[in-house]
C-alpha positions in Angstrom: 0.0 0.0 0.0 1.3 3.4 -1.0 1.9 6.1 1.7 -0.2 8.5 -0.3 -3.2 6.2 -0.2 -2.9 5.9 3.6 -2.6 9.7 3.9 -5.6 10.3 1.7 -7.7 7.7 3.6 -6.7 9.4 6.9 -7.5 12.8 5.6 -10.9 11.8 4.2 -11.9 10.2 7.5 -10.7 13.1 9.5 -12.2 15.9 7.4 -15.5 14.1 6.9 -17.6 14.1 3.7 -17.0 16.8 1.1 -19.5 19.6 1.0 -20.5 20.8 -2.4 -21.7 24.3 -3.1 -25.4 24.6 -3.8 -26.2 27.8 -5.7 -29.4 29.7 -5.5 -31.1 32.3 -3.5 -31.5 31.6 0.2 -32.7 33.8 3.1 -31.7 33.8 6.7 -34.8 34.6 8.7 -34.6 36.2 12.2 -37.8 37.1 14.2 -37.7 40.7 15.3 -40.4 42.8 17.1 -43.3 40.7 15.7 -41.8 40.6 12.1 -39.3 38.5 10.4 -36.1 40.1 9.0 -34.7 38.3 6.0 -31.1 38.5 4.8 -30.4 37.2 1.3 -27.4 34.9 0.5 -26.3 33.4 -2.8 -25.4 29.9 -1.7 -26.5 27.4 0.8 -23.0 27.1 2.4 -23.1 30.9 3.0 -26.6 30.7 4.5 -25.6 27.8 6.8 -22.5 29.8 8.0 -24.7 32.9 8.7 -27.3 30.7 10.4 -24.6 29.3 12.8 -23.5 32.8 13.6 -27.0 33.9 14.5 -27.6 30.8 16.6 -24.3 31.3 18.5 -25.5 34.8 19.3 -28.6 33.4 20.9 -31.1 34.3 18.2 -33.7 31.8 16.8 -33.1 31.6 13.1 -33.9 29.5 10.0 -33.1 29.3 6.3 -35.7 29.7 3.5 -35.3 29.1 -0.2 -36.5 31.6 -2.8 -40.0 30.1 -2.6 -40.2 30.7 1.2 -39.8 26.9 1.9 -38.0 26.3 5.1 -34.6 24.5 4.5 -33.2 24.5 8.1 -35.4 25.3 11.1 -33.2 25.2 14.1 -34.7 27.4 16.7 -31.8 27.4 19.2 -28.7 25.5 19.9 -27.8 24.0 23.3 -24.5 25.0 25.0 -25.0 22.4 27.7 -22.4 19.6 28.0 -23.5 16.0 27.9 
């Protein structure tokens, strides 16, 4: 077995599955004063990154596609240790 095969196998298992870019129009939705504020992004990866930032800040947030269908609906994240 070649050393490069071993390294590639170790890297693949360490880094996890590849993420592919999904283009389109996605909105990050944040409830605010009885309304919903929407922030438009151009890729799902960007939307997920923004969603995680809002959740870390303690805001409930979700992602909608251009047809207002909910893609991710995580209200809050837990900071508790198991």
